[in-house]
Residue frames relative to the residue before (quaternion, step in Angstrom):
aa qw qx qy qz dx dy dz
M 1.0000 0.0000 0.0000 0.0000 0.00 0.00 0.00
T 0.4143 -0.6907 0.5309 0.2636 3.58 -1.00 0.80
Q 0.2834 -0.7942 0.5200 0.1363 3.54 -0.60 1.16
K 0.5833 -0.5707 0.4418 0.3727 3.53 -1.21 0.48
T 0.5532 -0.5956 0.4686 0.3458 3.54 -1.28 0.45
V 0.2265 -0.7736 0.5819 0.1080 3.56 -0.91 0.98
D 0.4301 -0.6862 0.5252 0.2614 3.57 -0.99 0.88
R 0.1999 -0.8253 0.5204 0.0905 3.57 -0.23 1.29
A 0.5046 0.6143 -0.4470 0.4100 3.57 1.23 0.20
Q 0.7010 0.4405 -0.2539 0.5002 3.57 1.24 -0.44
E 0.0764 -0.7998 0.5954 -0.0041 3.56 0.20 1.28
Y 0.1479 -0.8228 0.5449 0.0650 3.57 -0.73 1.03
V 0.7684 0.1572 -0.0900 0.6138 3.57 1.07 -0.77
R 0.0172 -0.7770 0.6291 0.0102 3.55 -0.96 0.90
I 0.1160 -0.7654 0.6323 0.0311 3.52 -0.82 1.10
E 0.0856 -0.8345 0.5441 -0.0138 3.56 -0.52 1.21
A 0.8430 -0.2223 0.1151 0.4762 3.57 -0.54 1.27
V 0.2234 0.8158 -0.5001 0.1853 3.57 0.97 0.91
T 0.0210 -0.7654 0.6427 -0.0231 3.53 -0.95 1.04
K 0.0560 -0.7753 0.6282 0.0343 3.55 -1.11 0.75
R 0.0767 -0.7942 0.6027 0.0053 3.53 -0.74 1.14
F 0.1245 -0.7215 0.6731 0.1040 3.51 -1.23 0.66
G 0.7807 -0.1340 0.0380 0.6092 3.57 0.06 1.29
D 0.8013 -0.2064 0.1880 0.5292 3.56 -0.72 -1.10
F 0.6044 0.5782 -0.3518 0.4203 3.60 1.25 -0.24
V 0.2282 -0.7614 0.5948 0.1198 3.58 -0.86 1.01
A 0.2005 -0.8139 0.5383 0.0867 3.58 -0.32 1.27
V 0.7649 0.0892 -0.0351 0.6370 3.57 1.11 -0.81
D 0.1492 -0.8505 0.5042 -0.0077 3.52 -0.62 1.22
G 0.8455 -0.2553 0.1264 0.4516 3.57 -0.13 1.34
I 0.2461 0.8031 -0.5087 0.1889 3.59 0.97 0.81
S 0.0311 -0.7412 0.6702 0.0222 3.55 -1.11 0.86
L 0.1292 0.8002 -0.5596 0.1725 3.56 -0.79 1.05
S 0.1642 -0.7502 0.6296 0.1176 3.57 -1.17 0.66
I 0.0986 -0.7607 0.6404 0.0394 3.56 -1.03 0.90
F 0.3125 -0.8074 0.4825 0.1328 3.55 -0.74 1.09
K 0.6364 -0.5592 0.3859 0.3653 3.51 -1.20 0.64
G 0.8424 0.2127 -0.1680 0.4657 3.54 -0.97 0.96
E 0.5994 0.5640 -0.3890 0.4140 3.61 1.15 0.22
I 0.3469 -0.6514 0.6143 0.2790 3.51 -1.38 0.19
F 0.0479 -0.8038 0.5926 -0.0213 3.56 -0.43 1.25
C 0.1624 -0.8001 0.5732 0.0700 3.58 -0.79 1.02
L 0.2172 -0.7086 0.6576 0.1350 3.52 -1.07 0.90
L 0.0402 -0.8313 0.5515 -0.0568 3.55 -0.40 1.30
G 0.3495 0.7281 -0.5408 0.2351 3.55 -0.87 0.93
G 0.6115 -0.5644 0.4148 0.3680 3.53 -1.30 0.24
S 0.7228 -0.4180 0.3228 0.4457 3.53 -1.34 0.06
G 0.8286 0.2381 -0.1823 0.4727 3.56 -0.97 0.92
C 0.4863 0.6921 -0.4256 0.3217 3.60 1.24 0.13
G 0.6045 -0.5949 0.3447 0.4023 3.62 1.25 -0.22
K 0.4489 0.7307 -0.4371 0.2710 3.59 1.24 -0.10
T 0.6829 0.4638 -0.3005 0.4778 3.62 0.89 -0.81
T 0.6041 0.5421 -0.3569 0.4624 3.62 1.05 -0.66
L 0.6460 0.5047 -0.3180 0.4763 3.59 0.98 -0.81
L 0.6408 0.5194 -0.3197 0.4662 3.59 0.99 -0.81
R 0.6659 0.5031 -0.3004 0.4617 3.60 0.95 -0.85
M 0.6238 0.5111 -0.3477 0.4782 3.60 1.11 -0.53
L 0.6101 0.5249 -0.3522 0.4778 3.60 1.06 -0.63
A 0.6929 0.4775 -0.2730 0.4662 3.58 1.00 -0.84
G 0.4994 -0.6620 0.4255 0.3623 3.60 1.17 -0.50
F 0.4854 0.6650 -0.4381 0.3609 3.58 1.26 0.17
E 0.7433 0.1741 -0.1398 0.6306 3.57 1.32 -0.32
S 0.2935 -0.7422 0.5738 0.1838 3.58 -1.18 0.55
P 0.5242 -0.6326 0.4559 0.3424 3.62 -0.97 0.75
T 0.4721 -0.6282 0.5333 0.3132 3.56 -1.15 0.61
S 0.7653 -0.0891 0.0541 0.6351 3.55 1.16 -0.73
G 0.6592 0.4658 -0.3822 0.4498 3.55 -1.26 0.43
R 0.2551 -0.7760 0.5549 0.1576 3.57 -1.25 -0.01
I 0.2772 -0.7310 0.6071 0.1420 3.50 -1.35 0.52
L 0.0806 -0.7835 0.6155 0.0270 3.56 -0.87 1.01
I 0.0790 -0.7676 0.6352 0.0336 3.55 -1.01 0.90
D 0.8272 -0.0502 -0.0353 0.5585 3.55 -0.65 1.17
G 0.7336 -0.4519 0.2153 0.4597 3.56 1.00 0.89
Q 0.6508 0.5143 -0.3146 0.4615 3.60 1.25 -0.14
D 0.4286 -0.6845 0.5318 0.2549 3.56 -0.91 0.97
M 0.3320 -0.7865 0.4974 0.1542 3.57 -0.74 1.13
A 0.3835 0.7350 -0.4869 0.2749 3.63 1.21 0.03
G 0.8449 0.1539 -0.1359 0.4940 3.55 -0.80 1.06
I 0.5866 0.5632 -0.3843 0.4371 3.62 1.22 -0.04
P 0.3720 -0.7573 0.4887 0.2222 3.63 -0.54 1.12
P 0.7116 -0.4855 0.2956 0.4129 3.59 -1.21 0.45
H 0.7169 0.4789 -0.2839 0.4197 3.60 0.81 -0.95
E 0.6855 0.4512 -0.2966 0.4883 3.59 1.23 -0.17
R 0.5528 0.5951 -0.4016 0.4230 3.58 1.24 0.10
P 0.4894 -0.6547 0.4797 0.3190 3.63 -1.15 0.56
V 0.4877 0.6653 -0.3639 0.4325 3.51 1.13 0.88
N 0.0007 -0.7501 0.6581 0.0649 3.53 -1.22 0.52
M 0.2418 -0.7868 0.5587 0.1013 3.54 -1.17 0.59
M 0.1903 -0.7490 0.6258 0.1056 3.52 -1.03 0.90
F 0.2876 -0.8002 0.5094 0.1325 3.54 -0.54 1.23
Q 0.6544 -0.5336 0.3788 0.3788 3.55 -1.25 0.54
S 0.7136 0.4530 -0.2524 0.4710 3.58 1.01 -0.80
Y 0.4372 -0.7008 0.4208 0.3750 3.58 1.42 -0.21
A 0.1063 -0.8598 0.4955 0.0633 3.62 1.16 -0.62
L 0.2266 0.7690 -0.5581 0.2141 3.59 0.87 0.94
F 0.4718 -0.6460 0.5146 0.3087 3.58 -1.15 0.62
P 0.3777 -0.7807 0.4420 0.2290 3.62 -0.39 1.17
H 0.6919 0.4852 -0.2884 0.4502 3.61 1.10 -0.63
M 0.6518 0.5094 -0.3133 0.4664 3.61 1.26 -0.16
T 0.5204 -0.6013 0.4997 0.3434 3.54 -1.23 0.47
V 0.6955 -0.4316 0.3602 0.4475 3.54 -1.33 0.11
E 0.6644 0.5085 -0.3054 0.4546 3.59 0.87 -0.94
S 0.6761 0.4963 -0.2959 0.4572 3.58 0.93 -0.87
N 0.6128 0.5457 -0.3420 0.4580 3.57 1.08 -0.72
V 0.6937 0.4706 -0.2738 0.4716 3.56 0.87 -0.97
A 0.6945 0.4953 -0.2728 0.4449 3.59 1.04 -0.78
F 0.4810 0.7322 -0.4192 0.2384 3.58 1.16 -0.56
G 0.6974 0.4817 -0.2864 0.4467 3.59 0.78 -0.98
L 0.6483 0.5121 -0.3158 0.4666 3.57 1.04 -0.76
E 0.6283 0.5287 -0.3342 0.4627 3.58 1.06 -0.73
Q 0.6345 0.5300 -0.3275 0.4574 3.58 1.05 -0.75
E 0.6675 0.4870 -0.2931 0.4810 3.57 1.16 -0.55
G 0.4780 -0.7135 0.4048 0.3141 3.57 1.29 -0.14
L 0.3014 0.7623 -0.5217 0.2365 3.59 1.10 0.53
A 0.6028 -0.5580 0.4317 0.3727 3.56 -1.24 0.47
K 0.6121 -0.5958 0.3782 0.3568 3.56 -1.09 0.77
T 0.6442 0.5236 -0.3318 0.4479 3.59 0.98 -0.80
E 0.6565 0.4981 -0.3094 0.4744 3.59 1.02 -0.80
I 0.6281 0.5277 -0.3339 0.4642 3.58 1.03 -0.78
S 0.6667 0.5099 -0.3039 0.4508 3.59 0.86 -0.95
R 0.6572 0.5200 -0.3092 0.4495 3.56 0.99 -0.87
R 0.7113 0.4603 -0.2673 0.4591 3.57 0.84 -0.97
V 0.6217 0.5293 -0.3424 0.4648 3.58 1.07 -0.70
A 0.6658 0.4983 -0.3046 0.4643 3.58 0.88 -0.92
E 0.6424 0.5301 -0.3152 0.4548 3.57 0.99 -0.86
M 0.7024 0.4664 -0.2783 0.4600 3.58 0.86 -0.95
L 0.6413 0.5130 -0.3348 0.4621 3.60 0.98 -0.74
D 0.6212 0.5209 -0.3412 0.4758 3.58 1.08 -0.63
I 0.6358 0.5398 -0.3326 0.4402 3.59 0.98 -0.83
V 0.7518 0.3490 -0.2081 0.5194 3.60 0.95 -0.83
K 0.4822 -0.7138 0.4006 0.3123 3.58 1.30 0.36
M 0.5250 0.6122 -0.4224 0.4136 3.56 0.98 0.93
G 0.2895 0.8137 -0.4696 0.1834 3.57 1.26 0.28
E 0.7126 0.4616 -0.2658 0.4565 3.60 0.97 -0.76
Y 0.6733 0.4934 -0.2899 0.4683 3.60 1.30 -0.11
G 0.3024 0.8219 -0.4513 0.1713 3.57 1.28 0.19
R 0.7229 0.4449 -0.2472 0.4674 3.60 1.05 -0.68
R 0.5576 0.6228 -0.3925 0.3835 3.58 1.21 -0.14
K 0.4246 -0.6521 0.5620 0.2804 3.52 -1.36 0.37
P 0.6805 -0.5149 0.3193 0.4121 3.63 -1.13 0.48
H 0.6630 0.5201 -0.3299 0.4257 3.63 0.95 -0.76
Q 0.6447 0.5116 -0.3175 0.4709 3.59 1.27 -0.27
L 0.6370 0.5250 -0.3133 0.4695 3.58 1.30 0.09
S 0.5075 -0.6050 0.5126 0.3372 3.54 -1.29 0.40
G 0.6941 -0.4655 0.3363 0.4342 3.57 -1.27 0.19
G 0.6637 0.5034 -0.3045 0.4619 3.57 0.98 -0.81
Q 0.6483 0.5108 -0.3152 0.4684 3.58 1.06 -0.72
R 0.6369 0.5102 -0.3304 0.4743 3.59 1.02 -0.73
Q 0.6087 0.5473 -0.3447 0.4595 3.56 1.08 -0.72
R 0.6662 0.4992 -0.3057 0.4621 3.60 0.95 -0.82
V 0.6327 0.5210 -0.3358 0.4642 3.57 1.03 -0.75
A 0.6470 0.5118 -0.3194 0.4663 3.58 0.96 -0.86
L 0.6435 0.5135 -0.3157 0.4717 3.57 1.03 -0.76
A 0.6425 0.5152 -0.3209 0.4677 3.58 0.98 -0.82
R 0.6505 0.5145 -0.3167 0.4603 3.59 0.96 -0.84
A 0.6670 0.4966 -0.3021 0.4660 3.58 1.03 -0.75
L 0.7429 0.4352 -0.2245 0.4565 3.58 1.00 -0.81
V 0.5646 0.6462 -0.3916 0.3322 3.60 1.11 -0.55
K 0.6504 0.5055 -0.3146 0.4716 3.60 1.18 -0.47
R 0.3885 -0.7689 0.4315 0.2676 3.54 1.40 0.11
P 0.1011 0.8049 -0.5750 0.1061 3.58 0.67 1.04
K 0.4624 -0.6520 0.5144 0.3106 3.56 -1.20 0.45
L 0.7695 0.1896 -0.0923 0.6029 3.54 1.27 -0.50
L 0.0920 -0.7908 0.6042 0.0335 3.57 -0.77 1.04
L 0.1858 -0.7801 0.5938 0.0651 3.55 -0.82 1.11
L 0.0703 -0.8104 0.5815 -0.0106 3.57 -0.75 1.07
D 0.1648 -0.7997 0.5753 0.0481 3.55 -0.61 1.21
E 0.8026 -0.2242 0.0931 0.5448 3.59 -0.32 1.30
P 0.0288 0.8844 -0.4657 -0.0099 3.60 0.85 0.93
L 0.7774 0.3366 -0.1786 0.5005 3.61 1.07 -0.59
G 0.3527 0.7951 -0.4454 0.2121 3.57 1.30 0.14
A 0.7053 0.4743 -0.2714 0.4516 3.60 1.08 -0.64
L 0.6088 0.5777 -0.3485 0.4174 3.60 1.26 -0.08
D 0.5176 -0.6102 0.4841 0.3540 3.56 -1.19 0.50
R 0.7338 -0.4865 0.2517 0.4018 3.56 -1.22 0.55
K 0.6985 0.4771 -0.2935 0.4454 3.60 0.76 -0.99
L 0.6691 0.4802 -0.2967 0.4835 3.57 0.96 -0.86
R 0.6141 0.5536 -0.3451 0.4441 3.58 1.06 -0.73
E 0.6585 0.5036 -0.3115 0.4644 3.58 0.93 -0.88
H 0.6532 0.5070 -0.3138 0.4667 3.59 0.97 -0.85
T 0.6894 0.4963 -0.2836 0.4450 3.57 0.90 -0.94
Q 0.5572 0.6012 -0.3948 0.4150 3.61 1.10 -0.54
F 0.6971 0.4548 -0.2763 0.4804 3.58 0.87 -0.91
E 0.6048 0.5428 -0.3544 0.4626 3.57 1.11 -0.63
L 0.6370 0.5318 -0.3215 0.4561 3.58 1.01 -0.83
I 0.6459 0.5182 -0.3185 0.4613 3.57 0.95 -0.88
N 0.6738 0.4916 -0.3006 0.4626 3.59 0.87 -0.92
L 0.6501 0.5169 -0.3124 0.4610 3.57 1.00 -0.83
Q 0.6531 0.5137 -0.3155 0.4582 3.58 0.94 -0.84
E 0.6583 0.4956 -0.3105 0.4740 3.58 0.97 -0.81
Q 0.6416 0.5385 -0.3178 0.4442 3.58 1.04 -0.78
L 0.7714 0.3644 -0.1851 0.4877 3.58 0.93 -0.92
G 0.3595 -0.7708 0.4650 0.2456 3.60 1.18 -0.42
V 0.4133 0.7024 -0.4760 0.3305 3.59 1.20 0.41
T 0.4281 -0.6694 0.5404 0.2767 3.58 -1.11 0.70
F 0.1647 -0.7916 0.5850 0.0640 3.58 -0.80 1.06
V 0.0455 -0.7228 0.6863 0.0670 3.53 -1.18 0.73
V 0.0890 -0.8235 0.5598 -0.0242 3.54 -0.52 1.26
V 0.1958 -0.7432 0.6296 0.1135 3.56 -0.98 0.94
T 0.1822 0.7821 -0.5806 0.1344 3.56 -0.81 0.97
H 0.3167 -0.7041 0.5924 0.2302 3.54 -1.29 0.42
D 0.5771 0.6112 -0.3469 0.4161 3.56 1.36 -0.21
Q 0.3653 -0.7708 0.4794 0.2064 3.57 -0.41 1.22
E 0.6491 0.5141 -0.3299 0.4534 3.60 0.93 -0.83
E 0.6287 0.5375 -0.3272 0.4568 3.56 1.03 -0.80
A 0.6669 0.4915 -0.2974 0.4745 3.58 0.92 -0.90
M 0.6664 0.5077 -0.3063 0.4520 3.59 0.91 -0.88
T 0.6771 0.4874 -0.2902 0.4688 3.59 1.07 -0.72
L 0.7521 0.4408 -0.2245 0.4354 3.57 0.82 -1.01
A 0.7595 0.5090 -0.2313 0.3326 3.52 0.72 -1.15
S 0.3637 -0.6348 0.6256 0.2708 3.48 -1.32 0.52
R 0.7684 -0.0123 -0.0196 0.6395 3.57 1.23 -0.58
I 0.2369 -0.7540 0.6015 0.1168 3.52 -1.27 0.61
G 0.1510 -0.7351 0.6502 0.1188 3.53 -1.17 0.73
V 0.2115 -0.7855 0.5712 0.1096 3.59 -0.47 1.19
M 0.1538 -0.8176 0.5534 0.0416 3.58 -0.72 1.11
N 0.0705 0.7649 -0.6381 0.0536 3.53 -1.20 0.72
K 0.8587 -0.0435 -0.0068 0.5106 3.57 -0.84 1.04
G 0.7638 -0.4217 0.1989 0.4463 3.55 0.82 1.05
Q 0.7002 0.4199 -0.2680 0.5114 3.58 1.25 0.05
I 0.3898 -0.6508 0.5838 0.2892 3.53 -1.29 0.41
V 0.2043 -0.8359 0.5038 0.0757 3.56 -0.42 1.24
Q 0.7908 -0.0390 -0.0189 0.6106 3.61 1.23 -0.27
V 0.1017 -0.7563 0.6441 0.0525 3.55 -1.12 0.81
G 0.3249 0.7435 -0.5414 0.2204 3.57 -0.89 0.89
T 0.6516 -0.4580 0.4023 0.4515 3.54 -1.32 -0.05
P 0.6679 -0.4792 0.3515 0.4480 3.61 -1.16 0.26
T 0.6370 0.5229 -0.3295 0.4607 3.59 1.02 -0.76
D 0.6409 0.5281 -0.3209 0.4554 3.58 0.94 -0.89
I 0.6890 0.4994 -0.2866 0.4402 3.55 0.82 -1.03
Y 0.7188 0.4516 -0.2528 0.4642 3.58 0.91 -0.90
E 0.7696 0.3880 -0.1992 0.4664 3.58 0.78 -1.03
F 0.8079 0.1968 -0.0757 0.5503 3.58 1.08 -0.69
P 0.0196 0.8121 -0.5820 0.0385 3.63 0.58 1.06
N 0.3798 -0.7628 0.4842 0.1988 3.57 -1.03 0.80
S 0.7885 0.1809 -0.1047 0.5784 3.60 1.26 0.01
R 0.6608 -0.4784 0.3907 0.4265 3.52 -1.30 0.25
F 0.6341 0.5531 -0.3423 0.4182 3.58 0.95 -0.86
V 0.6961 0.4628 -0.2866 0.4682 3.60 0.78 -1.00
A 0.6408 0.5269 -0.3360 0.4459 3.61 0.91 -0.84
D 0.7129 0.4540 -0.2512 0.4718 3.57 0.95 -0.89
F 0.6713 0.5159 -0.2981 0.4408 3.59 1.08 -0.72
I 0.7358 0.3956 -0.2191 0.5042 3.58 0.98 -0.84
G 0.8479 -0.0204 -0.0183 0.5294 3.56 -0.54 1.16
S 0.6030 -0.5152 0.4405 0.4206 3.55 -1.28 -0.47
V 0.0410 0.7970 -0.5999 0.0561 3.57 -1.05 0.74
N 0.2901 -0.6945 0.6262 0.2035 3.52 -1.29 0.53
L 0.0985 -0.8077 0.5812 0.0120 3.59 -0.59 1.17
F 0.0666 -0.7918 0.6071 -0.0035 3.55 -0.81 1.08
E 0.3342 -0.7183 0.5720 0.2126 3.57 -0.88 0.93
G 0.0939 0.8198 -0.5570 0.0942 3.55 -0.96 0.83
Q 0.3816 -0.6919 0.5629 0.2426 3.53 -1.39 -0.07
L 0.4585 -0.6800 0.5093 0.2609 3.52 -0.97 0.95
V 0.0817 -0.8201 0.5659 0.0242 3.60 -0.68 1.08
E 0.7848 0.0590 -0.0636 0.6137 3.58 1.24 -0.26
D 0.0093 0.8021 -0.5944 0.0568 3.58 -0.79 1.03
E 0.0768 0.7817 -0.6081 0.1154 3.54 -0.36 1.31
P 0.6772 -0.5030 0.3297 0.4238 3.64 -1.16 0.40
G 0.7811 0.3588 -0.1865 0.4758 3.59 1.02 -0.74
H 0.8136 0.0575 -0.0371 0.5774 3.60 1.22 -0.12
V 0.1482 -0.7477 0.6311 0.1438 3.54 -1.38 0.19
R 0.1881 -0.7371 0.6312 0.1512 3.52 -1.33 0.39
I 0.0989 -0.8002 0.5915 -0.0014 3.52 -0.97 0.96
R 0.2630 -0.7455 0.5939 0.1493 3.53 -1.01 0.90
C 0.0464 -0.7900 0.6110 -0.0203 3.56 -0.78 1.14
A 0.4661 -0.7180 0.4434 0.2658 3.57 -0.64 1.11
E 0.6920 0.5014 -0.2802 0.4373 3.61 1.06 -0.68
L 0.6913 0.4484 -0.2705 0.4979 3.61 1.25 -0.19
D 0.5769 -0.6175 0.4237 0.3261 3.56 -1.22 0.59
S 0.8020 0.2079 -0.0633 0.5563 3.57 1.11 -0.67
T 0.5987 -0.5125 0.4429 0.4274 3.54 -1.31 0.06
V 0.3956 -0.6770 0.5663 0.2539 3.53 -1.29 0.47
F 0.1461 -0.7776 0.6093 0.0524 3.55 -0.78 1.10
V 0.0632 -0.7928 0.6061 -0.0091 3.58 -0.75 1.11
D 0.3840 -0.7882 0.4446 0.1834 3.57 -0.73 1.10
H 0.6949 0.3471 -0.3283 0.5375 3.57 0.95 0.86
G 0.5007 -0.6620 0.4718 0.2973 3.55 -1.16 0.56
I 0.2068 -0.7457 0.6149 0.1518 3.54 -1.34 0.22
S 0.4365 -0.6581 0.5354 0.2996 3.54 -1.29 0.15
A 0.3428 0.7218 -0.5255 0.2920 3.56 -0.20 1.29
A 0.5690 -0.5910 0.4507 0.3518 3.53 -1.23 0.47
P 0.6141 -0.5403 0.4085 0.4049 3.62 -1.14 0.50
D 0.8392 0.1345 -0.1441 0.5069 3.57 -1.06 0.87
A 0.2897 0.7913 -0.4951 0.2118 3.60 1.20 0.44
K 0.4399 -0.6362 0.5611 0.2946 3.53 -1.24 0.55
V 0.0228 0.8049 -0.5885 0.0722 3.58 -0.73 1.06
A 0.3094 -0.6928 0.5999 0.2537 3.54 -1.38 0.00
V 0.2379 -0.7458 0.6075 0.1348 3.54 -1.10 0.77
A 0.1267 -0.7966 0.5899 0.0374 3.58 -0.71 1.13
I 0.0247 0.7860 -0.6161 0.0455 3.58 -0.79 1.04
R 0.3760 -0.7326 0.5257 0.2136 3.58 -0.70 1.10
P 0.6015 -0.6109 0.3773 0.3502 3.63 -1.00 0.78
E 0.6835 0.4995 -0.2939 0.4438 3.60 1.00 -0.77
K 0.6538 0.5121 -0.3113 0.4619 3.60 1.25 -0.24
I 0.5953 0.5384 -0.3618 0.4742 3.58 1.31 0.10
E 0.2690 -0.7470 0.5894 0.1492 3.57 -0.95 0.95
L 0.1870 -0.7738 0.6015 0.0670 3.52 -1.07 0.88
S 0.1347 0.8061 -0.5632 0.1223 3.60 -0.76 0.99
R 0.5245 -0.6116 0.4890 0.3344 3.52 -1.32 0.34
E 0.7006 0.4529 -0.2500 0.4914 3.56 1.15 -0.65
A 0.5367 -0.6233 0.4635 0.3296 3.56 -1.11 0.72
P 0.4203 -0.7041 0.5047 0.2702 3.61 -0.85 0.89
S 0.5633 -0.5845 0.4537 0.3676 3.56 -1.25 0.39
G 0.7231 0.4146 -0.3073 0.4592 3.56 -1.19 0.47
D 0.3662 -0.7410 0.5260 0.2004 3.53 -1.27 0.31
E 0.6468 0.4488 -0.3368 0.5165 3.61 1.23 0.50
N 0.8152 0.2564 -0.1869 0.4845 3.56 -1.33 0.31
R 0.5975 0.5251 -0.3740 0.4769 3.55 0.82 1.01
A 0.0020 -0.7699 0.6381 0.0116 3.54 -1.32 0.40
H 0.2657 -0.7478 0.5872 0.1597 3.56 -1.25 0.44
G 0.1593 0.7965 -0.5716 0.1159 3.56 -1.04 0.76
V 0.4433 -0.6551 0.5421 0.2836 3.53 -1.37 -0.27
V 0.4602 -0.6791 0.5004 0.2768 3.57 -0.96 0.88
K 0.1388 -0.8192 0.5545 0.0472 3.57 -0.65 1.14
E 0.8001 0.0530 -0.0188 0.5972 3.62 1.09 -0.63
I 0.0646 -0.7623 0.6426 0.0416 3.55 -1.22 0.66
A 0.0579 -0.7811 0.6213 0.0205 3.57 -0.89 0.97
Y 0.2421 -0.7647 0.5841 0.1242 3.57 -0.69 1.13
M 0.1132 -0.8382 0.5333 0.0093 3.59 -0.52 1.23
G 0.6301 -0.5157 0.3422 0.4690 3.58 1.26 0.18
D 0.8194 0.1802 -0.0858 0.5373 3.57 0.18 -1.27
M 0.7953 0.0680 -0.0397 0.6011 3.58 1.21 -0.41
S 0.2905 -0.7104 0.6019 0.2208 3.52 -1.38 0.18
V 0.2711 -0.7472 0.5898 0.1424 3.55 -1.08 0.82
Y 0.1154 -0.7870 0.6053 0.0287 3.55 -0.84 1.08
L 0.1561 -0.7398 0.6465 0.1019 3.56 -1.00 0.89
V 0.0806 -0.8202 0.5657 -0.0276 3.53 -0.49 1.29
R 0.2434 -0.7529 0.5938 0.1458 3.58 -0.79 1.03
L 0.3353 -0.7583 0.5305 0.1762 3.54 -0.60 1.21
D 0.6741 -0.4843 0.3626 0.4237 3.56 -1.28 0.25
S 0.6381 0.5292 -0.3193 0.4591 3.58 1.20 -0.52
G 0.5699 -0.5905 0.3803 0.4264 3.58 1.28 -0.31
R 0.5431 0.6188 -0.3975 0.4050 3.57 1.22 -0.28
V 0.2850 -0.7471 0.5767 0.1673 3.60 -1.01 0.84
V 0.1331 -0.7978 0.5878 0.0176 3.56 -0.81 1.11
R 0.3183 -0.7425 0.5640 0.1713 3.55 -1.05 0.87
V 0.0241 -0.7835 0.6204 -0.0271 3.58 -0.89 1.02
T 0.1116 -0.7847 0.6049 0.0764 3.61 -0.94 0.83
I 0.0956 -0.7923 0.6026 0.0002 3.54 -0.91 1.03
P 0.4087 -0.7070 0.5073 0.2752 3.65 -0.75 0.94
N 0.3739 -0.7156 0.5469 0.2213 3.57 -1.05 0.81
S 0.0121 0.8555 -0.5156 0.0464 3.55 0.48 1.23
E 0.7339 0.3237 -0.2146 0.5573 3.58 1.24 -0.36
R 0.4923 -0.6951 0.4464 0.2742 3.54 -0.94 0.92
H 0.7156 0.4357 -0.2627 0.4786 3.58 0.95 -0.83
A 0.2867 -0.8084 0.5033 0.1048 3.54 -0.86 1.03
D 0.2974 0.8077 -0.4808 0.1673 3.62 1.24 0.24
Q 0.7734 0.3716 -0.1841 0.4794 3.58 0.95 -0.85
R 0.4472 0.7120 -0.4526 0.2971 3.60 1.21 0.07
V 0.5553 -0.5860 0.4841 0.3375 3.51 -1.23 0.64
V 0.2179 -0.7962 0.5566 0.0937 3.59 -1.01 0.81
W 0.7303 -0.4149 0.3171 0.4405 3.56 -1.36 0.12
E 0.8491 0.1772 -0.1592 0.4715 3.54 -1.21 0.74
E 0.4876 0.6536 -0.4473 0.3673 3.61 1.19 0.31
P 0.4374 -0.6707 0.5230 0.2921 3.64 -0.94 0.82
V 0.0091 0.8046 -0.5917 0.0494 3.57 -0.95 0.91
Y 0.3350 -0.6909 0.5981 0.2296 3.51 -1.39 0.27
L 0.1940 -0.7460 0.6254 0.1216 3.56 -1.12 0.73
S 0.0634 0.7819 -0.6184 0.0470 3.57 -1.11 0.71
W 0.0793 -0.7920 0.6047 0.0286 3.55 -1.26 0.41
E 0.5729 -0.6024 0.4448 0.3332 3.53 -1.26 0.55
P 0.6136 -0.5728 0.3937 0.3746 3.61 -1.15 0.51
S 0.6645 0.5012 -0.3067 0.4618 3.60 1.17 -0.48
S 0.5702 0.6597 -0.3646 0.3266 3.61 1.20 -0.33
P 0.7046 0.4581 -0.3182 0.4387 3.66 0.80 -0.77
V 0.2176 -0.7088 0.6499 0.1670 3.52 -1.30 0.49
V 0.2482 -0.7745 0.5680 0.1258 3.56 -0.81 1.03
L 0.1114 -0.8165 0.5665 -0.0033 3.57 -0.69 1.17
T 0.2139 -0.7965 0.5574 0.0961 3.53 -0.89 0.96
V 0.7483 0.2894 -0.1899 0.5659 3.62 1.28 -0.20
């Protein structure tokens, strides 16, 4: 999804050289990051990468071992969670089972001592926004997973935080409901103008929700960028391999000019020609990353003697909107190719054990030096 433009002049969260240690274990390792007002920022990474620890430090549930966190220009050192302009929606939703939907949403406002009329007004308004107004008298066990997610979101937003932290917010939903709820979250965030920081391990979720993504690995943020930047221009082998599917070929730089490079890869039939230069030493060892959807598959040999390979189709998976082909090259390497199923009839499709040629455009590969 194309995200709205965020005003990067309005820095709202600043994380400065933050480290968090638990004994000898470094959970967060010297992270510096700016998050801008009104954006949805996703912290994306695998289990144990430090993303939830960083989120808990923003919320005030953990304190940095070193470094500092500023929210809206204020240093959060020593400020407890309930005094921060922040609310957090937990993965489990943590709804009170004995309370109605209305009571769950009202709980935080009651703790603040607001007048009953103001509480009723704000609860009704928020339940209408998340389309749960008619379920106010129900208990959590009488709701579906998606409905409980909306109630938890309403409870987090009703206090009007300037920053909302979401820890794996859609993890408990089935795939179809998760996809629907992602767009609802985006619309809700745009409507309310609240800054969202979302922790997720789900790449599709991050790509759909985020205006920017911070990819985390071993306690560090290894790349920050828009979903397009992260997917199309990964800055390392790790990011290229972690985000989506990719074919990675090890190779050696044999020609490096300002407008193009050539790379020799032992697993491919030909050299790889890339239509842009890179910054690398002569004869450098590099990796070539090619996304499966950027590879063309055909029975006929492509023109030219670069950016091509020959192999045999070993596996085919029909996924509805696309088909996945696993092609064993003459070198023995297996390459993944995805082809959209734009035509209903399959008479002309490539089949198992059929010899095929693979080819790609000069703009398709990404050359990685780290």
